C-alpha atoms as an extended CHARMM CRD file, in Angstrom:
* protein
*
        56  EXT
         1         1  MET       CA             -9.5610000000      -10.3460000000       66.6850000000  PROA      1               0.0000000000
         2         2  ARG       CA             -8.3420000000       -6.4160000000       66.7330000000  PROA      2               0.0000000000
         3         3  PRO       CA             -5.8580000000       -5.3670000000       64.1690000000  PROA      3               0.0000000000
         4         4  LEU       CA             -3.4140000000       -4.7380000000       67.0470000000  PROA      4               0.0000000000
         5         5  HSD       CA             -3.6020000000       -8.3910000000       67.8990000000  PROA      5               0.0000000000
         6         6  ILE       CA             -2.9240000000       -9.6380000000       64.2900000000  PROA      6               0.0000000000
         7         7  VAL       CA              0.0620000000       -7.3740000000       63.9910000000  PROA      7               0.0000000000
         8         8  LEU       CA              1.4000000000       -8.6980000000       67.2160000000  PROA      8               0.0000000000
         9         9  ILE       CA              1.2780000000      -12.0770000000       66.0140000000  PROA      9               0.0000000000
        10        10  VAL       CA              2.6700000000      -11.9190000000       62.6050000000  PROA      10              0.0000000000
        11        11  ALA       CA              5.4460000000       -9.7360000000       64.6730000000  PROA      11              0.0000000000
        12        12  ILE       CA              5.8310000000      -12.7180000000       66.8910000000  PROA      12              0.0000000000
        13        13  VAL       CA              5.8530000000      -15.1440000000       64.3800000000  PROA      13              0.0000000000
        14        14  VAL       CA              8.6170000000      -13.3840000000       62.3650000000  PROA      14              0.0000000000
        15        15  LEU       CA             10.9700000000      -12.7580000000       64.9000000000  PROA      15              0.0000000000
        16        16  ALA       CA             10.5100000000      -16.3040000000       65.9310000000  PROA      16              0.0000000000
        17        17  GLY       CA             11.1790000000      -17.4840000000       62.5550000000  PROA      17              0.0000000000
        18        18  GLY       CA             14.5110000000      -15.3210000000       62.2740000000  PROA      18              0.0000000000
        19        19  GLY       CA             15.7170000000      -16.7520000000       65.4380000000  PROA      19              0.0000000000
        20        20  VAL       CA             15.2670000000      -20.1100000000       64.1580000000  PROA      20              0.0000000000
        21        21  TRP       CA             16.8740000000      -19.1270000000       60.8570000000  PROA      21              0.0000000000
        22        22  PHE       CA             19.8800000000      -17.8340000000       62.6080000000  PROA      22              0.0000000000
        23        23  GLY       CA             20.3600000000      -20.4780000000       65.3280000000  PROA      23              0.0000000000
        24        24  LEU       CA             19.9880000000      -23.4710000000       62.9430000000  PROA      24              0.0000000000
        25        25  GLY       CA             22.4570000000      -21.7760000000       60.3180000000  PROA      25              0.0000000000
        26        26  PRO       CA             26.1930000000      -22.5800000000       59.7520000000  PROA      26              0.0000000000
        27        27  SER       CA             28.3390000000      -21.4000000000       62.2680000000  PROA      27              0.0000000000
        28        28  SER       CA             31.2880000000      -18.7100000000       61.0410000000  PROA      28              0.0000000000
        29        29  SER       CA             33.6970000000      -20.7090000000       62.6010000000  PROA      29              0.0000000000
        30        30  GLN       CA             33.1630000000      -23.9460000000       60.5510000000  PROA      30              0.0000000000
        31        31  LYS       CA             36.1380000000      -24.0260000000       57.6760000000  PROA      31              0.0000000000
        32        32  PRO       CA             34.1330000000      -24.7390000000       54.0520000000  PROA      32              0.0000000000
        33        33  SER       CA             34.5880000000      -27.9030000000       52.6060000000  PROA      33              0.0000000000
        34        34  ARG       CA             37.9300000000      -28.5770000000       50.2540000000  PROA      34              0.0000000000
        35        35  PHE       CA             35.8080000000      -30.5670000000       47.7830000000  PROA      35              0.0000000000
        36        36  PHE       CA             36.4400000000      -27.9560000000       45.0690000000  PROA      36              0.0000000000
        37        37  GLU       CA             39.6210000000      -26.7160000000       45.5100000000  PROA      37              0.0000000000
        38        38  THR       CA             42.7120000000      -27.7970000000       43.0910000000  PROA      38              0.0000000000
        39        39  LYS       CA             45.6280000000      -29.7130000000       44.1740000000  PROA      39              0.0000000000
        40        40  PRO       CA             48.5600000000      -27.1010000000       45.2320000000  PROA      40              0.0000000000
        41        41  ASP       CA             50.9820000000      -28.9100000000       42.8390000000  PROA      41              0.0000000000
        42        42  TYR       CA             48.5160000000      -28.8260000000       39.7570000000  PROA      42              0.0000000000
        43        43  ASP       CA             50.4890000000      -28.0270000000       36.8150000000  PROA      43              0.0000000000
        44        44  THR       CA             48.7640000000      -25.2610000000       34.7330000000  PROA      44              0.0000000000
        45        45  SER       CA             51.7330000000      -24.5810000000       32.2810000000  PROA      45              0.0000000000
        46        46  GLY       CA             51.3060000000      -25.5620000000       28.5780000000  PROA      46              0.0000000000
        47        47  GLY       CA             47.7290000000      -26.7110000000       27.6850000000  PROA      47              0.0000000000
        48        48  GLN       CA             45.6900000000      -26.3420000000       24.6630000000  PROA      48              0.0000000000
        49        49  PRO       CA             46.0070000000      -23.3110000000       22.5830000000  PROA      49              0.0000000000
        50        50  MET       CA             43.1050000000      -20.8970000000       22.4450000000  PROA      50              0.0000000000
        51        51  ARG       CA             41.6030000000      -20.7770000000       19.1060000000  PROA      51              0.0000000000
        52        52  PRO       CA             37.7910000000      -19.7800000000       18.0310000000  PROA      52              0.0000000000
        53        53  ARG       CA             36.0650000000      -23.2860000000       16.7070000000  PROA      53              0.0000000000
        54        54  TRP       CA             34.5330000000      -21.5890000000       13.7580000000  PROA      54              0.0000000000
        55        55  LYS       CA             37.9250000000      -21.0350000000       12.0860000000  PROA      55              0.0000000000
        56        56  GLU       CA             39.0510000000      -24.6440000000       12.0860000000  PROA      56              0.0000000000
């Protein structure tokens, strides 16, 4: 095979792979999952005082 044929084949494979990558990827119109979000009414006041453990 000539080097030009090899370059063309590699370019076609890369372009096809990029098309598949972007075609099967998640769409930008979908909202992300709310799995990691906290409740809006979560009380964050008070809590544990922060102090170094090595001074206990």
